[in-house]
C-alpha positions as CSV (number, residue, x, y, z in Angstrom):
1,X,12.0,229.0,157.2
2,X,13.5,228.7,160.7
3,X,10.6,226.5,161.8
4,X,11.1,224.2,158.9
5,X,14.8,223.9,159.6
6,X,14.1,223.2,163.3
7,X,11.5,220.6,162.4
8,X,13.9,219.0,160.0
9,X,16.7,218.9,162.6
10,X,14.3,217.4,165.1
11,X,13.5,214.7,162.6
12,X,17.2,214.0,162.0
13,X,18.1,213.7,165.7
14,X,15.0,211.5,166.3
15,X,16.1,209.2,163.5
16,X,19.7,209.2,164.8
17,X,18.4,208.4,168.3
18,X,18.0,204.7,167.5
19,X,21.0,202.4,167.2
20,X,19.3,200.3,164.6
21,X,18.8,203.3,162.3
22,X,22.4,204.5,162.9
23,X,23.6,201.1,161.9
24,X,21.5,201.2,158.8
25,X,23.0,204.6,157.9
26,X,26.5,203.3,158.5
27,X,25.8,200.4,156.1
28,X,24.4,202.8,153.5
29,X,27.6,204.9,153.7
30,X,29.3,201.9,152.0
31,X,26.8,201.9,149.2
32,X,23.1,201.5,148.4
33,X,21.2,198.6,149.9
34,X,17.8,197.0,149.7
35,X,15.5,197.1,152.7
36,X,16.1,193.3,153.1
37,X,19.9,193.9,153.1
38,X,19.5,196.6,155.8
39,X,17.3,194.3,157.9
40,X,19.7,191.3,157.5
41,X,22.0,192.0,160.5
42,X,19.0,192.4,162.8
43,X,16.5,189.9,164.2
44,X,13.6,191.8,162.6
45,X,10.9,191.4,160.0
46,X,10.9,193.3,156.8
47,X,7.9,195.2,158.1
48,X,9.9,196.4,161.1
49,X,12.9,197.3,158.9
50,X,10.6,199.2,156.6
51,X,9.4,201.3,159.6
52,X,13.0,202.2,160.4
53,X,13.5,203.1,156.7
54,X,10.4,205.3,156.7
55,X,11.8,207.2,159.8
56,X,15.1,207.7,158.0
57,X,13.4,208.7,154.8
58,X,11.1,211.2,156.7
59,X,14.2,212.8,158.1
60,X,15.7,213.1,154.6
61,X,18.6,210.9,155.5
62,X,17.9,208.3,152.9
63,X,16.2,208.2,149.5
64,X,14.2,205.1,148.5
65,X,14.1,203.9,144.9
66,X,11.6,201.3,143.9
67,X,12.6,198.8,141.2
68,X,9.9,196.2,140.7
69,X,9.5,194.6,144.1
70,X,12.9,195.8,145.5
71,X,13.2,199.0,147.5
72,X,16.7,200.3,147.1
73,X,17.9,202.8,149.8
74,X,20.5,205.5,149.2
75,X,22.2,207.7,151.8
76,X,21.4,211.4,151.6
77,X,24.2,213.2,153.5
78,X,22.8,216.7,153.4
79,X,20.7,216.5,156.7
80,X,23.7,215.0,158.4
81,X,25.7,218.1,157.5
82,X,23.0,220.2,159.0
83,X,23.1,218.2,162.2
84,X,26.9,218.4,162.2
85,X,26.8,222.2,161.8
86,X,24.4,222.4,164.7
87,X,26.7,220.3,166.9
88,X,29.7,222.4,166.0
89,X,28.5,225.1,168.3
90,X,29.0,222.6,171.2
91,X,32.3,221.5,169.7
92,X,33.5,225.1,169.9
93,X,32.2,225.3,173.5
94,X,34.0,222.1,174.6
95,X,37.2,223.0,172.7
96,X,37.3,226.3,174.6
97,X,36.7,224.5,177.9
98,X,39.4,222.0,177.2
99,X,41.8,224.7,176.2
100,X,41.1,226.5,179.5
101,X,41.8,223.3,181.4
102,X,45.0,222.7,179.5
103,X,46.1,226.3,180.4
104,X,45.4,225.6,184.0
105,X,47.2,222.3,184.0
106,X,50.3,223.9,182.4
107,X,50.3,226.7,185.0
108,X,50.3,224.1,187.8
109,X,52.9,221.9,186.1
110,X,56.0,224.1,186.5
111,X,55.2,224.7,190.2
112,X,54.8,221.0,190.9
113,X,58.1,220.2,189.1
114,X,59.9,222.9,190.9
115,X,58.6,221.6,194.3
116,X,59.7,218.0,193.4
117,X,63.1,219.2,192.3
118,X,63.4,221.4,195.4
119,X,62.6,218.4,197.6
120,X,65.2,216.3,195.8
121,X,67.8,219.1,196.2
122,X,67.1,219.3,200.0
123,X,67.4,215.5,200.3
124,X,70.7,215.6,198.3
125,X,72.0,218.4,200.4
126,X,71.0,216.6,203.6
127,X,72.8,213.4,202.4
128,X,76.0,215.3,201.6
129,X,76.2,216.8,205.2
């Protein structure tokens, strides 16, 4: 089971590693499209677009429905949820790191404000004398 999940996650990240395929997924988020419609924004043949679609399909990110000569693609969000879940581990890591940085910056801030105010007070005192 774990091997299957790791293999599936590898396929998802491989599919997402290409900007053309990410763009195709983004277009599918707006609704189903034919392979021709997915290929339209790119300078590529239908055969090249079909190869991208097969990678997305192999990763489980899309489902292809054949109606006559048209191949209609539909987004399948489940594998994206698995990828997001895997990435959340790192989100937690970075959130903790950023929280620690914020704490350090807040600790330094009062000292720097006190020093600036103290310098202004010394200058004001000097001007009064």
